[in-house]
VEXDREN-2710 file (C-alpha; in Angstrom, 1 decimal):
% VEXDREN-2710
k/r/px/py/pz
1/MET/17.7/-115.6/-87.3
2/SER/14.5/-113.9/-88.6
3/ARG/16.7/-110.9/-89.3
4/TYR/18.5/-112.4/-91.6
5/ALA/15.6/-112.2/-93.9
6/THR/15.6/-108.6/-95.2
7/THR/16.1/-108.3/-98.3
8/VAL/18.7/-105.8/-99.6
9/THR/18.4/-104.3/-103.1
10/GLY/20.2/-101.3/-104.7
11/THR/23.8/-103.3/-104.0
12/ALA/26.8/-102.6/-106.2
13/VAL/30.2/-103.3/-106.4
14/THR/32.9/-101.2/-108.2
15/GLY/36.5/-101.2/-109.1
16/THR/37.0/-104.9/-107.7
17/ALA/39.4/-107.2/-109.5
18/VAL/39.4/-110.6/-107.7
19/THR/40.7/-113.7/-109.1
20/THR/40.4/-117.4/-107.2
21/ASN/44.2/-117.7/-106.5
22/ASP/45.3/-114.9/-105.0
23/SER/44.2/-111.5/-102.4
24/ALA/45.0/-108.9/-105.1
25/THR/41.4/-107.5/-104.8
26/GLU/40.5/-103.9/-104.6
27/ASP/38.2/-103.0/-101.7
28/LEU/34.4/-103.5/-102.2
29/THR/32.4/-100.9/-102.0
30/MET/28.3/-101.0/-101.2
31/THR/25.9/-98.3/-102.2
32/ALA/24.3/-98.9/-98.9
33/THR/25.9/-97.4/-95.4
34/ALA/26.9/-100.4/-93.1
35/PRO/28.3/-100.5/-89.9
36/THR/32.4/-99.9/-89.9
37/SER/34.5/-103.1/-89.4
38/THR/37.5/-103.6/-86.9
39/THR/40.2/-106.3/-87.5
40/ARG/41.3/-108.0/-84.4
41/THR/43.8/-110.9/-83.6
42/ILE/41.9/-114.1/-81.1
43/THR/43.9/-116.3/-79.6
44/LEU/42.1/-119.7/-80.0
45/PRO/43.0/-122.8/-77.9
46/GLY/46.3/-124.8/-78.9
47/GLY/48.1/-120.8/-79.1
48/LEU/46.6/-120.2/-82.5
49/SER/46.4/-116.5/-83.9
50/LEU/44.0/-115.9/-85.9
51/THR/43.1/-112.6/-87.8
52/VAL/39.3/-112.1/-87.9
53/GLN/37.3/-108.8/-89.4
54/GLU/34.0/-108.1/-87.3
55/PHE/31.1/-105.9/-89.3
56/GLY/28.9/-104.5/-86.5
57/GLU/28.5/-105.6/-82.8
58/ASN/27.5/-109.4/-81.2
59/THR/24.5/-108.0/-79.3
60/ASP/22.5/-111.1/-79.3
61/GLY/25.1/-114.1/-79.7
62/THR/24.4/-114.5/-82.9
63/GLY/25.9/-113.9/-86.0
64/VAL/27.2/-114.7/-89.6
65/LEU/30.7/-116.4/-90.3
66/MET/31.8/-115.7/-93.7
67/LEU/35.0/-118.0/-94.8
68/HIS/36.9/-116.7/-98.3
69/GLY/37.6/-119.1/-101.1
70/GLY/42.1/-118.7/-102.6
71/ALA/40.8/-114.9/-103.6
72/GLY/41.5/-114.1/-99.9
73/PRO/39.4/-112.3/-97.3
74/ARG/38.8/-108.7/-99.4
75/SER/36.8/-111.1/-101.9
76/MET/34.1/-111.2/-99.0
77/ALA/34.2/-107.7/-98.0
78/GLY/31.4/-106.4/-99.9
79/PHE/29.3/-109.3/-99.1
80/ALA/29.6/-109.0/-95.6
81/ALA/29.5/-105.0/-95.0
82/GLY/25.8/-105.8/-96.8
83/MET/25.0/-108.5/-94.2
84/SER/26.3/-106.7/-91.4
85/GLN/22.8/-104.0/-91.5
86/HIS/21.1/-107.3/-90.4
87/ALA/23.9/-109.4/-88.6
88/TYR/26.9/-109.3/-86.8
89/VAL/29.2/-110.9/-89.3
90/VAL/32.4/-112.1/-88.6
91/VAL/35.2/-112.8/-91.5
92/PRO/38.6/-114.5/-90.5
93/THR/41.6/-114.9/-92.4
94/HIS/42.3/-118.3/-93.1
95/PRO/45.9/-118.9/-91.1
96/GLY/48.6/-117.9/-93.5
97/PHE/46.8/-116.1/-96.0
98/ASP/47.8/-112.7/-96.5
99/GLY/50.9/-112.9/-94.5
100/THR/49.1/-114.1/-91.3
101/PRO/51.2/-116.8/-89.4
102/ARG/50.1/-121.1/-90.0
103/PRO/51.5/-123.2/-87.5
104/HIS/52.7/-126.2/-89.1
105/TRP/49.8/-128.5/-88.1
106/ALA/47.0/-126.5/-89.9
107/ASP/47.3/-127.9/-93.3
108/SER/43.8/-129.0/-94.1
109/VAL/40.7/-128.0/-94.8
110/ALA/39.4/-130.3/-92.0
111/ASP/41.5/-128.3/-89.7
112/LEU/40.5/-125.0/-90.7
113/ALA/36.5/-126.6/-89.9
114/GLY/37.9/-127.2/-86.6
115/ILE/39.1/-123.8/-85.9
116/TYR/36.2/-122.3/-87.1
117/LEU/34.6/-124.2/-84.6
118/ASP/36.6/-123.2/-81.8
119/LEU/36.4/-119.3/-83.0
120/LEU/32.6/-119.9/-83.1
121/ASP/33.1/-121.0/-79.0
122/ALA/35.8/-118.1/-78.4
123/LEU/33.0/-115.7/-79.4
124/ASP/30.1/-117.5/-77.9
125/LEU/28.2/-117.5/-80.6
126/ASN/25.0/-119.8/-81.6
127/GLY/22.6/-119.9/-84.3
128/VAL/25.4/-119.1/-86.9
129/LEU/24.6/-118.7/-90.5
130/VAL/27.9/-120.2/-92.0
131/ALA/28.5/-118.6/-95.5
132/GLY/31.4/-119.8/-98.1
133/SER/33.0/-118.9/-101.1
134/SER/34.6/-121.6/-103.4
135/VAL/36.9/-123.6/-100.8
136/GLY/35.2/-121.4/-98.1
137/GLY/32.0/-123.4/-98.7
138/TRP/33.9/-126.8/-98.4
139/ILE/35.0/-125.8/-95.0
140/ALA/31.9/-124.8/-94.3
141/ALA/30.5/-127.9/-95.1
142/GLU/32.9/-129.8/-93.0
143/MET/32.2/-127.4/-90.2
144/GLY/28.1/-128.9/-90.7
145/VAL/29.5/-132.1/-90.4
146/ARG/31.1/-131.8/-87.2
147/ASP/29.4/-129.3/-85.2
148/ASN/28.5/-131.3/-82.4
149/ARG/27.3/-128.4/-79.8
150/ALA/24.4/-127.3/-82.8
151/ALA/25.9/-123.9/-83.3
152/ILE/25.1/-123.5/-86.7
153/SER/21.7/-122.9/-87.8
154/ALA/22.0/-123.0/-91.8
155/LEU/24.9/-122.6/-94.5
156/VAL/25.2/-120.7/-97.5
157/LEU/27.6/-122.1/-100.3
158/LEU/28.7/-119.8/-102.7
159/GLY/30.6/-121.6/-106.0
160/ALA/31.4/-124.2/-103.2
161/THR/33.9/-126.8/-103.8
162/GLY/34.5/-130.2/-101.8
163/ILE/33.0/-132.9/-103.3
164/ALA/34.8/-134.8/-106.0
165/PRO/33.8/-134.0/-109.3
166/GLN/32.2/-136.5/-111.8
167/ALA/33.5/-137.1/-115.2
168/PRO/33.9/-135.0/-117.8
169/ILE/32.8/-132.3/-114.9
170/GLN/36.3/-130.8/-113.5
171/ILE/37.2/-127.7/-111.1
172/ALA/39.5/-125.7/-112.9
173/ASN/42.8/-124.9/-111.2
174/PRO/44.1/-121.4/-111.3
175/ALA/47.7/-122.4/-110.7
176/GLU/47.6/-124.3/-114.0
177/ILE/45.6/-121.7/-116.6
178/GLY/46.9/-118.8/-114.8
179/PRO/45.4/-115.5/-114.1
180/VAL/44.0/-114.2/-117.4
181/ARG/42.3/-117.1/-118.0
182/THR/40.9/-117.6/-114.4
183/GLY/39.6/-114.4/-114.8
184/GLU/37.5/-115.2/-118.0
185/LEU/36.2/-118.5/-116.4
186/ALA/35.5/-116.6/-113.0
187/PHE/33.7/-113.6/-114.0
188/HIS/30.6/-113.4/-116.5
189/ASN/31.1/-109.5/-116.4
190/PRO/34.5/-108.7/-118.1
191/ALA/35.2/-105.7/-115.9
192/LEU/35.7/-107.2/-113.2
193/ARG/38.6/-109.9/-114.7
194/LEU/41.9/-109.3/-113.1
195/ASN/44.5/-107.0/-115.4
196/PRO/47.8/-109.0/-115.0
197/ALA/49.7/-105.7/-116.4
198/THR/48.2/-103.7/-113.5
199/LEU/49.9/-105.5/-110.6
200/THR/52.8/-104.3/-108.4
201/ASP/55.9/-106.9/-107.8
202/GLU/54.5/-107.1/-104.4
203/GLN/51.2/-108.0/-105.4
204/LYS/52.4/-110.8/-107.7
205/ALA/54.2/-111.9/-104.4
206/ALA/51.3/-111.9/-102.5
207/MET/49.4/-113.8/-105.1
208/GLY/52.0/-116.3/-105.3
209/ALA/52.0/-116.6/-101.5
210/ASN/48.3/-117.0/-101.2
211/GLN/48.4/-119.6/-104.0
212/ALA/51.1/-121.6/-101.7
213/THR/48.9/-121.6/-99.0
214/LEU/45.5/-122.6/-100.8
215/ALA/47.5/-125.7/-102.1
216/VAL/48.6/-126.7/-98.7
217/TYR/45.2/-126.9/-97.3
218/ALA/43.4/-128.0/-100.6
219/GLY/45.6/-128.9/-103.4
220/ASP/45.7/-132.6/-103.4
221/PRO/43.5/-133.7/-105.0
222/PHE/42.8/-130.0/-106.3
223/CYS/39.5/-128.5/-103.9
224/HIS/38.2/-131.5/-103.2
225/ASP/38.1/-134.8/-100.7
226/PRO/36.9/-138.2/-102.3
227/LYS/35.4/-139.2/-99.2
228/LEU/33.5/-135.8/-98.5
229/GLN/30.6/-137.0/-100.5
230/GLY/29.3/-139.8/-97.8
231/ARG/30.0/-137.5/-95.0
232/LEU/27.3/-134.7/-95.9
233/HIS/24.5/-136.6/-94.8
234/ARG/25.2/-136.0/-90.8
235/VAL/24.5/-132.2/-92.0
236/ALA/21.4/-131.9/-90.1
237/VAL/20.8/-127.9/-90.8
238/PRO/19.8/-126.6/-94.0
239/VAL/21.8/-125.6/-96.8
240/LEU/21.5/-123.1/-99.5
241/VAL/24.0/-123.8/-102.4
242/LEU/24.4/-120.5/-104.6
243/ALA/25.7/-121.2/-108.1
244/GLY/26.9/-118.5/-110.6
245/GLU/25.0/-120.0/-114.1
246/GLN/28.4/-118.9/-115.8
247/ASP/31.1/-119.9/-113.6
248/GLY/33.9/-121.8/-115.6
249/ILE/35.8/-122.6/-112.3
250/VAL/33.2/-124.8/-110.6
251/PRO/30.5/-125.8/-113.6
252/LEU/26.6/-125.7/-112.3
253/ALA/26.4/-129.1/-112.6
254/TYR/29.1/-129.9/-109.9
255/GLU/26.9/-127.2/-107.7
256/ARG/23.6/-129.3/-108.4
257/ALA/25.3/-132.3/-107.5
258/LEU/26.7/-130.8/-104.5
259/ALA/23.4/-129.6/-102.8
260/ASP/22.3/-133.2/-103.9
261/ALA/24.3/-134.6/-101.5
262/PHE/22.7/-132.8/-98.3
263/PRO/19.8/-134.0/-96.6
264/ARG/18.0/-130.6/-96.5
265/ALA/19.6/-128.2/-99.6
266/THR/18.0/-125.6/-101.8
267/PHE/19.7/-125.4/-105.1
268/HIS/19.5/-121.7/-106.6
269/PRO/21.2/-121.1/-109.8
270/VAL/22.4/-117.0/-110.3
271/HIS/21.6/-115.7/-113.6
272/GLU/24.7/-113.6/-115.1
273/ALA/27.3/-114.7/-112.7
274/GLY/30.6/-116.6/-112.6
275/HIS/32.6/-118.2/-109.6
276/PHE/31.2/-115.1/-107.3
277/PRO/27.9/-114.6/-107.6
278/HIS/28.0/-112.3/-104.4
279/ILE/30.3/-110.1/-105.8
280/GLU/28.4/-109.9/-109.6
281/GLN/24.8/-110.0/-108.3
282/PRO/24.5/-109.1/-104.7
283/ALA/21.1/-107.9/-104.8
284/ALA/20.2/-111.5/-106.1
285/VAL/22.1/-113.3/-103.8
286/PHE/20.7/-111.2/-100.7
287/ALA/17.3/-111.9/-101.6
288/ALA/17.9/-115.8/-102.3
289/ILE/19.4/-115.8/-98.7
290/GLY/16.5/-113.7/-97.3
291/ASP/14.0/-116.4/-98.5
292/PHE/16.1/-119.4/-97.4
293/VAL/16.6/-117.8/-94.1
294/ALA/12.5/-116.9/-93.9
295/THR/11.2/-120.4/-95.2
296/GLU/13.8/-122.8/-94.4
297/VAL/16.0/-121.7/-91.1
298/LYS/14.5/-122.2/-87.5
299/PRO/14.8/-118.8/-85.6
300/HIS/17.6/-119.0/-82.8
301/GLY/16.3/-118.2/-79.2
END
């Protein structure tokens, strides 16, 4: 784990359009050279075929698992490429996203948490840092509750959902507010907001399909489990909660409450960032993760 403490600077994201309810994104470009990625399908217990993208090589049995939210796996690509300069990184596609198969029994965030714990077993990984964006953060938290072989060394949650919001706080639902308003709430930088007029029919169809899949996993009640907060005391590993100060999808006060629910959490607001701090302020996010790992995470092995 100590190698994750290296701070990455001079990182930029260009030409990106991301929304929280689709996968219609452009590839994220990092200024620094990163290892190339490969995509493959892994068969897990029960016969589930899981699509994973791997950055770098598994050389020491440790790594970083990155979990996307409703924006799909491309919303993690630049983050994964930057992190892979220091660690082996795995980015799975949640079953049902981007046209991948979803078995009928996989219909909850708890199911996804179990799937990804099985993935860590299949890859023979230990000392894993699990980083999750939006609903991916919720999945990461559920993994932390269920990690009965101590495979996880730390959690990094970015604009995460999961716990019940306390009034007047609300989690914005992209399916209700539409893509234009979603972009306004999700990004501090207007240049990163989606322009629906530029989407092809194929992209619109992909957006709709991903939104429908998100609704299966996290749609009722939207993006939270009323009982999750009562389980988070069981997460024994250190947790870093990164929150964009201008996040209009999941307000800053919600992220503070989420951090308070864990026994060992560090809360870190990110200036001039919305719902995707790893996209808008990657250098700040990498620096915060580096400091967190150096001071809070016990080296593996």
